[in-house]
C-alpha positions in Angstrom: 81.9 -35.8 48.6 78.4 -36.1 47.2 77.6 -38.6 44.5 74.5 -38.4 42.3 72.9 -41.3 40.6 70.8 -40.7 37.5 67.9 -42.9 36.6 67.7 -43.8 32.9 64.2 -44.7 31.6 64.2 -47.4 28.9 61.4 -48.0 26.5 60.6 -51.5 25.5 60.5 -51.9 21.7 59.4 -55.5 21.7 55.7 -56.4 21.8 53.2 -59.2 21.4 50.5 -59.1 18.8 47.3 -60.9 18.0 47.7 -61.8 14.3 44.9 -63.1 12.1 45.9 -65.7 9.4 45.1 -64.3 6.0 44.1 -67.7 4.7 41.9 -69.2 7.4 41.3 -66.4 9.9 42.8 -68.2 12.9 44.2 -65.8 15.6 47.7 -66.4 16.9 49.8 -64.5 19.4 53.2 -63.6 17.9 56.2 -61.9 19.5 57.6 -58.8 17.6 61.2 -60.1 17.5 61.0 -63.8 16.6 63.9 -66.1 15.9 62.3 -68.6 13.6 59.4 -68.7 11.1 55.9 -68.9 12.5 53.2 -70.9 10.7 49.4 -71.1 11.3 48.6 -74.1 13.3 45.3 -74.7 11.4 46.3 -74.3 7.7 50.1 -74.0 7.7 50.3 -70.5 6.2 53.4 -68.5 6.9 52.5 -65.8 9.4 55.8 -64.2 10.3 59.6 -64.6 9.8 62.7 -63.1 11.4 64.6 -60.3 9.8 67.4 -59.8 12.2 65.4 -57.3 14.2 61.7 -56.7 14.1 59.7 -59.6 12.5 58.1 -59.4 9.1 54.4 -60.2 9.9 52.3 -61.4 6.9 49.0 -61.7 8.7 46.8 -58.9 9.8 47.7 -57.4 13.2 44.4 -57.4 15.0 45.6 -56.2 18.4 48.8 -55.1 20.2 49.0 -56.8 23.6 50.4 -55.2 26.7 53.8 -56.0 28.1 
């Protein structure tokens, strides 16, 4: 008896982003699927909040970082 195994490729949907605060311009690294609200460390502005899936990001995404 010959058994074959198949390899399933999975694509990661989660990413890290460099996000610029809209109020003060400070850059923060934010995960795409956060579990709690993220505030700017410098001015306290809300940068992102969880939505049950991909985060709602309120700052400007400056760069998508590698895995």
